[in-house]
Kinemage of the C-alpha trace (Angstrom):
@kinemage 1
@onewidth
@group {chain A} dominant
@subgroup {mainchain}
@vectorlist {calphas} color= white
{ca met a 1} P 19.968 12.163 19.046
{ca pro a 2} L 22.612 9.541 19.889
{ca pro a 3} L 23.286 6.904 17.253
{ca met a 4} L 21.417 3.626 17.538
{ca tyr a 5} L 23.368 0.805 19.109
{ca asn a 6} L 23.928 -1.945 16.570
{ca pro a 7} L 21.200 -0.897 14.119
{ca pro a 8} L 19.751 -3.719 12.022
{ca his a 9} L 20.553 -4.082 8.352
{ca pro a 10} L 17.650 -2.561 6.395
{ca gly a 11} L 17.255 -5.853 4.545
{ca glu a 12} L 15.809 -7.219 7.782
{ca ala a 13} L 13.011 -4.645 7.597
{ca leu a 14} L 12.249 -5.722 4.050
{ca arg a 15} L 12.197 -9.383 5.044
{ca glu a 16} L 10.410 -9.089 8.392
{ca asp a 17} L 8.132 -6.088 7.892
{ca ile a 18} L 7.479 -5.358 4.231
{ca leu a 19} L 6.962 -8.905 2.910
{ca pro a 20} L 4.433 -9.962 5.589
{ca thr a 21} L 2.637 -6.598 5.669
{ca phe a 22} L 2.042 -6.604 1.939
{ca arg a 23} L 1.688 -10.391 1.729
{ca leu a 24} L 4.445 -10.599 -0.834
{ca ser a 25} L 6.968 -13.269 -1.607
{ca ile a 26} L 10.502 -12.211 -2.363
{ca gln a 27} L 9.731 -12.989 -6.010
{ca gly a 28} L 6.610 -10.822 -5.854
{ca leu a 29} L 8.531 -7.941 -4.330
{ca ala a 30} L 11.295 -8.222 -6.934
{ca lys a 31} L 8.660 -8.100 -9.673
{ca arg a 32} L 6.883 -5.150 -8.034
{ca leu a 33} L 10.182 -3.254 -7.769
{ca gly a 34} L 11.480 -4.303 -11.160
{ca cys a 35} L 14.778 -5.421 -9.679
{ca pro a 36} L 16.703 -8.671 -10.039
{ca leu a 37} L 15.646 -11.395 -7.625
{ca asn a 38} L 19.258 -12.260 -6.723
{ca leu a 39} L 19.975 -8.635 -5.759
{ca leu a 40} L 16.895 -8.427 -3.551
{ca ala a 41} L 17.663 -11.785 -1.957
{ca ser a 42} L 21.197 -10.629 -1.185
{ca val a 43} L 19.859 -7.456 0.469
{ca met a 44} L 17.339 -9.429 2.525
{ca gln a 45} L 20.089 -11.821 3.647
{ca cys a 46} L 22.014 -8.731 4.799
{ca asn a 47} L 24.813 -9.453 2.321
{ca ala a 48} L 24.298 -6.361 0.147
{ca pro a 49} L 23.353 -2.765 0.916
{ca ile a 50} L 20.236 -0.922 -0.041
{ca thr a 51} L 21.570 1.257 -2.828
{ca asn a 52} L 20.204 4.642 -3.785
{ca glu a 53} L 18.627 3.007 -6.839
{ca leu a 54} L 16.887 0.337 -4.757
{ca ala a 55} L 15.733 2.986 -2.275
{ca leu a 56} L 14.148 4.913 -5.143
{ca gln a 57} L 12.480 1.727 -6.406
{ca leu a 58} L 11.055 1.108 -2.922
{ca glu a 59} L 9.724 4.660 -2.820
{ca ser a 60} L 8.188 4.309 -6.298
{ca ala a 61} L 6.404 1.176 -5.083
{ca asp a 62} L 5.013 3.120 -2.086
{ca leu a 63} L 7.117 1.106 0.372
{ca gly a 64} L 8.649 4.031 2.217
{ca arg a 65} L 10.601 7.132 1.378
{ca ala a 66} L 13.942 6.658 -0.333
{ca ser a 67} L 15.565 8.945 2.236
{ca his a 68} L 14.362 6.644 5.024
{ca trp a 69} L 15.896 3.540 3.422
{ca ile a 70} L 19.133 5.412 2.715
{ca ala a 71} L 19.260 6.636 6.325
{ca leu a 72} L 18.746 3.091 7.636
{ca gln a 73} L 21.600 1.852 5.447
{ca ala a 74} L 23.852 4.744 6.498
{ca ala a 75} L 23.196 4.060 10.191
{ca tyr a 76} L 24.016 0.378 9.699
{ca asp a 77} L 27.151 1.116 7.679
{ca ser a 78} L 28.360 3.720 10.164
{ca trp a 79} L 27.962 1.419 13.153
{ca gln a 80} L 29.695 -1.429 11.315
{ca ala a 81} L 32.620 0.865 10.417
{ca gln a 82} L 32.926 2.026 14.023
{ca gln a 83} L 33.222 -1.563 15.163
{ca lys a 84} L 36.101 -2.164 12.771
{ca ser a 85} L 38.046 0.983 13.652
{ca pro a 86} L 40.547 0.969 16.533
{ca gln a 87} L 38.984 2.050 19.807
{ca gln a 88} L 40.350 5.311 21.166
């Protein structure tokens, strides 16, 4: 399968899909995950990555498989790196 063109940051999925679907505020999600609010806010603003630890917290909260979140982050990171590397 070819790589996705300009994949979204996975924080967008948290902000646009998870919060409305589960009728959660960012504070409610942080509490549900047991993670710091500032970390979660940074991820949702696309300023920080979804770490392996956060992916596991999402899975523990029944908000998707950790491997899915990690794959979304890897796709985003890979595309971003390709844009910064010299074109051949």
